[in-house]
C-alpha positions as CSV (number, residue, x, y, z in Angstrom):
1,X,8.2,-9.1,51.4
2,X,8.9,-5.9,50.2
3,X,6.5,-3.9,48.6
4,X,7.5,-1.7,45.6
5,X,5.0,0.8,44.1
6,X,6.1,2.4,40.6
7,X,4.7,5.7,39.4
8,X,5.4,8.5,36.5
9,X,4.6,6.3,33.3
10,X,2.4,7.7,30.9
11,X,2.2,8.8,27.3
12,X,4.7,10.7,25.7
13,X,5.7,12.2,21.8
14,X,9.2,10.6,20.2
15,X,12.0,12.5,21.9
16,X,10.1,13.2,25.2
17,X,11.1,12.6,28.7
18,X,9.8,10.7,31.6
19,X,11.2,9.9,35.4
20,X,9.8,7.1,36.6
21,X,9.7,6.4,40.6
22,X,9.7,3.0,42.8
23,X,9.2,3.4,46.3
24,X,9.7,0.7,48.8
25,X,7.4,0.1,51.7
26,X,9.9,-0.7,54.2
27,X,13.6,1.2,54.8
28,X,15.7,-1.8,53.3
29,X,16.6,-0.2,49.9
30,X,20.1,1.0,51.6
31,X,21.4,-2.4,51.2
32,X,19.6,-3.8,48.0
33,X,20.3,-3.7,44.6
34,X,17.7,-1.9,42.8
35,X,17.0,-2.1,39.2
36,X,14.5,-1.2,36.3
37,X,13.2,-3.8,33.7
38,X,10.7,-3.4,30.9
39,X,8.7,-5.7,28.8
40,X,6.9,-5.0,25.4
41,X,4.1,-6.7,24.3
42,X,5.1,-10.0,22.9
43,X,9.0,-9.8,23.9
44,X,10.5,-10.9,27.2
45,X,11.2,-9.2,30.0
46,X,14.5,-7.3,29.5
47,X,16.9,-5.3,32.1
48,X,17.0,-1.7,31.3
49,X,19.5,-0.4,34.3
50,X,20.7,-1.5,37.7
51,X,22.3,0.5,40.6
52,X,23.9,-1.1,43.7
53,X,23.7,-0.1,46.9
54,X,27.3,2.0,46.6
55,X,26.0,3.7,43.8
56,X,27.5,1.9,40.9
57,X,25.2,1.9,37.8
58,X,25.0,-0.5,34.8
59,X,23.0,0.1,31.7
60,X,21.8,-2.0,28.7
61,X,23.2,-0.9,25.6
62,X,20.2,0.6,23.8
63,X,19.8,3.0,26.9
64,X,23.1,4.2,27.4
65,X,23.2,8.0,27.6
66,X,19.3,8.4,27.3
67,X,18.4,7.0,30.8
68,X,19.7,7.5,34.3
69,X,18.9,5.5,37.2
70,X,19.6,7.1,40.7
71,X,18.6,6.3,44.1
72,X,17.2,8.2,47.3
73,X,18.0,5.8,50.1
74,X,16.2,8.2,52.6
75,X,13.2,8.4,50.6
76,X,13.4,4.7,49.7
77,X,13.2,5.6,46.0
78,X,14.9,4.6,43.0
79,X,14.4,6.9,39.9
80,X,14.6,6.2,36.2
81,X,14.8,9.3,34.2
82,X,14.5,8.6,30.4
83,X,15.0,11.2,28.0
84,X,15.2,11.2,24.0
85,X,12.4,8.6,24.0
86,X,11.9,6.4,21.2
87,X,8.7,4.3,19.9
88,X,10.6,1.3,20.7
89,X,10.9,2.1,24.4
90,X,7.1,1.4,24.7
91,X,6.7,-1.1,27.5
92,X,5.6,-1.8,30.6
93,X,8.3,-1.1,33.4
94,X,9.0,-2.7,36.4
95,X,11.0,-2.0,39.5
96,X,13.2,-4.6,41.1
97,X,14.9,-4.7,44.3
98,X,17.3,-7.8,45.2
99,X,18.3,-8.4,48.4
100,X,21.6,-9.5,49.6
101,X,20.3,-13.1,49.7
102,X,19.5,-12.7,46.0
103,X,15.7,-12.6,46.8
104,X,13.7,-10.5,44.5
105,X,11.1,-7.9,45.1
106,X,9.2,-6.5,41.9
107,X,6.5,-4.0,41.7
108,X,3.4,-4.1,39.6
109,X,4.6,-2.1,36.5
110,X,3.8,1.3,35.0
111,X,3.3,1.6,31.6
112,X,5.4,3.9,28.9
113,X,3.8,4.8,25.6
114,X,6.0,6.9,23.3
115,X,3.7,7.6,19.9
116,X,3.4,10.3,17.7
């Protein structure tokens, strides 16, 4: 079981930026597909962005051009840079690491609140 710890959440005004980080307990991320999901109150968890082990990225349509996912395998860390934040981006953001066999590992989540 891989432990994932997110950080970097908080409160920000509309138009602001935040950078989320997720660090794994073991040196395994180099072969894992990493992703960020989010879940707003009363809504289902949704995919935000993914990054494969070769660095290929994919984004949900509403995040394209505003969010950037990246990874540092040497630091066992995946990042989510979020710019031009909107109130509808308010949610708990979760880090996900999927092994080559399909096993999913989740972080505990970090709250992001966008409000004036």
